[in-house]
C-alpha positions as CSV (number, residue, x, y, z in Angstrom):
1,X,44.5,182.2,81.2
2,X,45.5,179.0,82.4
3,X,46.5,177.8,85.6
4,X,50.3,178.2,86.1
5,X,48.7,182.2,86.1
6,X,45.3,181.9,88.2
7,X,48.2,180.9,90.8
8,X,50.4,183.6,90.3
9,X,47.1,186.6,90.2
10,X,46.5,184.0,93.8
11,X,49.7,184.7,94.8
12,X,50.2,188.3,94.1
13,X,46.5,189.1,95.9
14,X,47.8,186.8,99.6
15,X,51.4,188.3,99.4
16,X,50.0,191.9,99.1
17,X,51.8,192.7,95.9
18,X,50.8,196.0,94.7
19,X,50.0,194.6,91.2
20,X,47.4,191.9,91.9
21,X,45.2,193.9,90.2
22,X,46.8,194.8,87.6
23,X,45.9,195.0,83.6
24,X,47.9,195.0,80.3
25,X,48.2,198.6,78.7
26,X,50.9,200.3,77.9
27,X,52.9,203.7,78.4
28,X,53.6,206.9,76.0
29,X,56.5,209.1,76.9
30,X,55.3,212.1,76.7
31,X,59.4,214.2,78.5
32,X,62.7,212.2,79.2
33,X,65.7,214.0,80.9
34,X,68.9,213.8,78.3
35,X,71.5,212.0,79.0
36,X,74.5,213.7,80.8
37,X,78.1,212.2,80.7
38,X,80.2,209.1,78.7
39,X,79.1,206.6,81.4
40,X,77.6,203.7,79.7
41,X,74.3,203.0,81.5
42,X,72.4,206.2,83.4
43,X,69.2,207.3,84.9
44,X,67.0,208.7,83.3
45,X,64.4,210.5,84.6
46,X,60.3,210.5,82.8
47,X,57.3,211.1,82.7
48,X,55.1,208.6,81.2
49,X,51.0,208.9,80.5
50,X,49.6,205.5,81.6
51,X,47.1,203.8,79.2
52,X,45.3,201.3,80.0
53,X,41.5,200.4,79.2
54,X,40.3,200.2,82.5
55,X,42.0,203.1,83.9
56,X,41.7,206.9,83.4
57,X,45.1,208.3,81.4
58,X,47.4,209.3,84.3
59,X,50.4,210.9,84.2
60,X,53.4,209.2,86.3
61,X,57.1,210.3,87.3
62,X,59.6,207.6,86.6
63,X,62.6,206.3,86.0
64,X,65.3,203.6,84.5
65,X,68.7,203.6,84.0
66,X,69.6,202.3,80.6
67,X,72.2,202.7,77.3
68,X,72.9,206.1,75.4
69,X,71.8,203.4,72.7
70,X,68.4,202.1,74.5
71,X,67.5,205.8,75.2
72,X,63.4,206.1,75.9
73,X,62.4,209.3,73.7
74,X,59.1,211.5,73.6
75,X,56.4,210.0,71.4
76,X,57.4,206.5,72.6
77,X,55.1,203.5,72.8
78,X,56.1,200.5,76.0
79,X,54.0,198.2,76.9
80,X,53.5,197.4,80.7
81,X,51.2,195.8,83.5
82,X,49.5,198.6,85.4
83,X,47.4,198.5,89.0
84,X,44.2,200.0,88.3
85,X,43.9,200.5,91.9
86,X,46.7,202.5,91.7
87,X,48.3,203.2,88.4
88,X,51.3,205.1,90.4
89,X,52.3,201.3,90.7
90,X,54.0,199.6,87.0
91,X,55.8,197.2,85.5
92,X,56.9,198.9,82.3
93,X,58.6,196.3,79.6
94,X,61.7,198.3,79.8
95,X,63.1,195.6,77.8
96,X,61.2,196.8,74.4
97,X,63.9,199.8,74.7
98,X,66.6,198.0,72.7
99,X,63.7,196.1,70.9
């Protein structure tokens, strides 16, 4: 890790950021709501399994607002940062839906 990464980690801990102890992992989509209507952006309700080397797998319900074109599908795996102390706190790379 570089000096800037060390500083960012220290700042997260000092400010009580719930992701201060986050590790790299991923989430696996196990259920996703279907889009409704014709609105361009809609909320998708998801159940994901949070997985990282330091954390036992746990299922978490979450939500993402996205387009029909980039709608999450069951089985997708997305990169995420996951809190070791509370895996329900996660920062999913939702931009990966568009890649």
